[in-house]
Every structure is written in C-alpha cells, then in structure tokens.
N, C-alpha and C positions, 0 to 999 in steps of 0.2 A: 630451389633448395627444399629438401624434404622437411616436413614439420617434425620437430623433436619434442619428446615428452619426458617429463621427470615424474617419478613416483612419489606421491604424497599421501600420508595417512594421518589421522587424528591422534592415534596412539601407535607405538612401535609394534604392538602385537595385532593390529587391525589390518584388514585387507586394504592395500593402497589404491589410490585413484591416480590416473595419469593426467597431468596438467601440462598444457602446451607451453613451450618457451617462445621467445621472440626470435627474429631472424639473427640477432647478434648473440644468441645463446643465453641471454638473461631471462628472468621470469618476473612478470609484474606481480606485485603484491595484490593488486586488484583482481588478477586472474585467480590467485589462490583464494582470496576472500569470496569470490563468486561461488566457489564450491564449499568453502569452509567459512561461513559468515563470522566476522569478528576476528579473523586471523590477523596477527601483527608481525609475523615472521616465520622462519623455518629453522629447524635444527636437525642434526644427523649424528649418528654414532660413528666415530672415527674407527676405521678398520685397524689402525695401528695402535692407538692408545685405549680404544674401547670407551673413551669418554664422549659425552655429548658435546658437539660443537655447533655454534650458531652460524647461520649463513649470512654473509655480509649484505646489509640492506642500506641503500643510498637513495634517498628521495623517491621511495616507493618502488625501487627496482632491486630485485634479488640477484646477486652475482654468484656464479658457480664457484665451487671450491677450486683450489689450485690445479687439481687434476681433472677438472670437469665434473659434470653432474654424475657421470657414471651410472651404475645400476643400483645405487643406494636408495633406501627408503627414507624420505625426509618427513619429519614430524612437525605438525603445525604448532606454532606458539600462539598463546592467547594472553591478553593482559592479566597480570597477577592481581588477586584481591578484588576482582570485579564481583558485583552483586547482581543477582538475577533481576532484581527490580530496577536496575540501572541500564539494562540492555533493551534497546528499542525493539519492539516486536518485529519491525520490518527487517532487522538484521539479526534475528535470533541466532545464537551460536550453537554449534554442534558439540557442546560439552556434555559430560555425563549428568543426566538430570534426575536419575533415581525415580522418584515418585511423581515427577512432573506429568501432567495429563494433557493430552491434545485437546484442541477446541475446534468447533465448527468454524471453517474459514469461508468468508464470502468471496465469490469469484465475480468480478465486475467486468462488464463489456462483452458478454458472451454473444456470439452470432445467434440470430433468431433460430437457425436450423440445428443448433447444437442440442444433442439429446443426453440423457443421463448416461447411456452407454458410451457415448463419445467422451464425456467427462471422465468416466471411470477408466477407459482405455488410455487416455492421456496421462492422468495423474498416477496410474499404476506404475509408470516408469520411475517415479520418485520413491515409492514405498507402498506398503499395503493400504489400500483404501477401504474403509469400513462403511462409508456413507457418501452418496452423492445425491444432489437434488437440483433440478432446474426449476426455478419459480415460474409458475404459469398463471395466466388469467383464468379465474374459475369459470368464467362464462364462455370464453372462446377457446381456451386450451393453449393459446399462443404463449410462447416464452416471453418473459418480462425483461430479458437481457442480462440476467444475473442468476447465480445459483450458489450452492454450498457444497463443501467437500470436507470430509474428516478422515484423518489418517490414524493408523494404529500406533505409530511411533512418533515421538516428538522430533526426532532427527529429520524425518521426512517433512514434517510441518515447517521446520526451520529452513530447509532447502527451498521449499516452494515459495515461502514469503520473501526470500532473498532475491528474487528475480521476477521479470515479467514473462508472460507465457503467450506463445502463438498458438491459438486454438481455432481450428477451422478457418485459417487465413486471417485471423484478427488478433491484435494484441490485447491481452486481458491482464488484469491485476488481481492478485490473491492476497487477502489480508485479514487480520482479525477485525471484527466489528469494533468500533471505538469504545463501546461499553456493553456490558452484559446486564440484563435486567431480570429480576426474579418476578414471579407472578404477583407479588405484592407491591411492585414498583409501578409508577405511572407510565403510560405509553410514551415512548420517545417521540419527539416531534418529527413529522414527515416533511417539515419545511426547513429549508436552509436559506441563509442570508448570503447573497452574492455581492461582495464589495469590489470597488475599483472598476465598475462598469463604465464604458464610454457611451456617448449618446447615440452612436451609430449601430449599437447592438440592439436588435429588435427582440420582442418577446418570442416570435417564431424561431429566430435563430437560437435563442436560449433553450427553447423547448427541444429543437432538433439536436443541439449539442448534448444536453443532459439525458436524452433518451437512450444514449449508448450505455448508460449505467442502470437504467430501469425505467419503468413507466412513469411519465410525468403527468400529473393531474391538473396542475395550475402554474402559471407564470404571471408574476405581477411586477410591473415597472411603474413606480409612482410618477405622477405628473403634478407640478413641473418636475423635470428630470433632476434626480439627486445622486447620481453615480452609484446606485445600488439597485438590487432587485431581489425578489423572493421567488424561489422555485419549490414546488411541493411535489413529492413523490408519492406513489401508491403504497410503497413499503418503507417503513421507518428505518429498516436496516440499511437501505441504500443511502438515505439522508445522513445517518450516523457515520457511515463509512467515508463520506466525502468531507466531513467537517475537518477543518485544519489544512485542507489541500489548497495549493495554488495551481490553477489550471489556465491554459491558454485558449482564449476564444477570440477569433479574428485578429490574432497577433497581439492580443492584450492579456496581461496576467491578471486574473481575477482571484480573489480570496474567498474561500467557502467557510462559513462558520455557522454555529447554531442560530436559529431564529430566537429572539429573546422570549423567555417564558412570560406567562401572563402576569406574574407578580412583580416583574421589573417595572420601574416607573418610566414615565415619558421622558424625563430629563436624561436618564441613562441611555435610552435609545437615540435621542437627539444627538447626544455627544458622540455616540458610537458611529452613527451615520455620518456625522461631520468629518470623522477621520478618513472616510473613504470618498468624500466629495465636498460639496458646498455646504453640507449640513442643513438642518431644517430651518435655522435662522429666522425665526419670527414670521414675517409677512410672506416669505417665499413658500411657506407651507400651503397657503391659500385655502381653498374650499375642499382640499382633498384630505384634511386631517382625519376625518372619521373613516374614510376608505382605507387610508394607510394604517391607521390604528388597528383596523380589523386584521391586517396581515401581520403587523408587528406583535400584537398581543394574543394571537392565537384563536380569536373567535372566527367562526366561519369554518373553512375546510381543513385547517391545519391541526 
C-alpha cells in the first residue's frame, strides 16, 4: 500500500507540510507533534460552510473527515492560554514568537570525525544556521565529542530540539544548556553526581560511557561502595546539560544531578546519598571520609 500524506500547516496562510498517515488512513497525533511540537489536534475549513471544523481525535489518533482527508490543508491546534514559560524547552512549540531570540544549542554525542562544515550541512536542512562550533582540545585539536549550533529563526530551533539527530552515523541530542551564566556568575561545576549505581559498574565503564558526551577528566566511586559516583568533565557545559537526566548504563537506570556546592553541609549530602543507596550511615563511611568530602564539596579538580 502506497504511503499517503495529508497537508498540515501551522496557519491557514502558511506553506503546508506533508504528514504521513497510518495504513488504516488515520494520522497519529504524535506524528503531527514531531513536526509541530506542542500540537494537540487539527482543524480545517469546511468547503461547504466555510467554517473551521475540528478533526476527531480518539486516544491520540486523528480520524479523517467523512469524505476522507482529501486535498485540504489542515491547521494545527495548540493548547489555549499557554504561557511561554510553561513550555518545556525540549518540546518548544512553533507559535509566533515575535521578539523571541534564538540561543546557542549544545549538540551532544558527536562522532570524533564530525567537522564544523558537517554540522552546518546537516542543520541547514532545518533552517538558516548562523553559527556552528565543534569543541576541540586546545593541545591536540581533537574533537571533545560535542559542539554548538545557533539558528537565525526560533522556529528552526524548536524543530531541532524536538527530536534526536543521526549525524555521521551516530545519534546525537541537541538541547539548551541547563543554565546560562553571565561573566559575573561563578563557574558552573564540571562535576556531576551519578546516583543509583550498582556495584558491578566500574570506574572505567563510567568513563567510557560518559566520554560520548565530552572529555572526562575524573571518575570517583567511593569505597566502601555507596551506590553513587562522581564524574568530572573538562567542560562545564557538558556537565550542566546532563543534570536531571536518567541514563541507562549496563541495563541500570542512573540519575544525573549536580554535585553539591561547597556551602552545603555534610548532613545534606549524607541524606542525599542515602536516597540512592545505603547512605553514609555512621561507621560505613570508614576512613574514606576525607577523600569523599573532597569530591562532594568541590575541593580538588571540580
């Protein structure tokens, strides 16, 4: 059966995009949302009454009008009354944004061979690219496995953040760094806290896993084992971009969060670590307290 497409646009007067339907002639809302992040339905103008009509939506499936999809242009519906600050950056919607400005996006997981020209050629398919950069080691010139891209249009930025990207044969993620800092703000930590670790995950395995996101300078697993670890990156942008993520390592879901800043007290870190494993719990901490404190409170390399 030949694949069928319906024409969908964000506004009636805009150029439509063709969206594929399913074998039974329905269209998945998720298919629409993949191209129009935040979409909650479709509508169209009736050729008879000239009124706008809604497309029937049942459990995430859009059903064709009585006479089929035809050659009509369907318009995307978005939730009413939504506020921009309530929209998650990873599902940024294609609504009119007026004076909204684009931001530098971090591209994680780049193959080592990817060049700036490769990045530009790839992302130009989404919209005008005004800046690309592959982060490289200043001594060797080798890629660190991540880079940055900036678009001229907010719409293109929203498209890019709504999906994963296959670049030079490898899946990459493109997102906003978790926080933006000005020149007067302190340097973000390059160290992340990896919770829910299992005892069979070694430091070398953690290093190899996290190297796909950027250069790793240090991995620390406390002894006796406490179900967590610390990973330090060469670039604080990489560390910031991973915070809040749940990642799968050796079949285990680990949670990445900020390493505690220096001003947080020991009790807070003990309680926090306890949620991910056995906790520090008095005697189990043993003679490694000073070594662990160095990683927890930021002295040393972090």
